[in-house]
N, C-alpha and C positions, 0 to 999 in steps of 0.2 A: 504494500500500500504506500502511495505517495501522498503527501499533504502539501497544501499551499494556502495562500491567502493574500489579503490586501496589505498595503503599506502600514496602515494604522492598527491592524489586528482585529478590527470589528467583524470581518467576514473571513471565514475559513472554509476549506473544502478538502475532500479526500477523493482519491481515484485509485482503483484497483487495477493491477496488471500493467502491461506495457502498452504504449500507444499503437494503434493500427497504422498511424501515419504521423509524420511531423514535417513541418515546413516553415520557411521564412516567407511571409506574404508581403508583397510590395503594393497591394491595391490601395487606391485612394481612400476607400472607406476605412480600412484598417489604420492607415496613416492618420487620418483625421480623428478617429476614435481613440487611438493610443497616444497621439502627439509625438510619435516616433517615426523615423523614416522606414522602418520595417518592423513587423511583428512576428514573433515565433509562436507557432501553434502546435499543439499535440492533440490528436484526435482519439477519443476513447468512446466505447459504447456507452450510451446514456445510462444503462443500469450499473455501470462501473463507477459512476460519479455521484457524489452526494455533498450537500452543504452541511457542514458540521458546526458552524458557529455563525450567528447573525443572519440577517436576511438581506441579500443583495437587491439592488434596484435592477429593473429590466428596462432596456431601451430598444425600441423597434427602429433599427438603423436603415431598414429598407422594407419592402413589402413582405419578405419572408425571413429576413435576418433579425435575430434577437441577440442582444449583448447584455450580459450581466456585469455590473460594476458595484463598487462600494459606494453607498450614498454618503458616507462620511468623508473619505479621502479621495474618492474618484478613481481609484485603481480599476482598470479593466481586468476582468477575471475569466470570462467564458463566453462562448458564442454557439448558437444553434441556428440551423437553417433546415427545417424539416422538408422543405420542397426540394432542395438540392442534395442534402445529406441526411436522409432519415435515420433516426436511431443513434445518432452520434452527437457528442458535445466536444467542441474544441476548447481546450484550456489555453490561456496565455502562459506559455512555458516559463517566462520570466517570473511568474508569481508562485512557482513551485518553491518549496523550501530548498530543493536541490535541482535547480534548472539544468545543471550539467548532465543529469541523468536522462534527458530527452534531447539528444542532438538532432538538428534538422537533417532531413534526408535530401531536401532539394529547396530551391527558391521558386516561387510562383508569382504570377501576375506581373511579370517583368515588363509588360507593356506599359504599366503604370509607374514603374520605378523612377525615382528622382534621378535625373541625369548624373549627378555627382556621386551616386552610390557606386557607379562603375569604377571609380578611382579611389574610393574611401580607404581601401586597404593600403594605399601608398602614402597616406598622411603620417606624419611623425606620431609615434605612440609613446605615452608616458604611463608609468604604473599608477601615479596619482595625478596631482595637478602639475602642469608644466611650470618651468621656472618663470618667475615674474620679471617683466622687462625693467 
């Protein structure tokens, strides 16, 4: 069993087993809802997922898409789209207590990717904050 939750701790969840699929999504909807250039998702059977603490808010981000988030801190937590992916829930991998346990298998929705994501891996990298000028 894996567990995860929001930034403030008001909402927690548990998921059983390994994901059926995992990916980095570059679509415009995920970008806007997460505030990040890409969102990591892990897909699990609905019956393997449960809320264990608190009650998340539900947002209808499109006709069939539903996104759960913490009403206190705003952390995006999970996504369902029964029309496109019946019987599954996607969790935002970064909200897992151990996000490294669900590595992405691929990147998708590249047609929507921000153009600078193609070269993001070439930027200088720092373990913490860069030196101040």
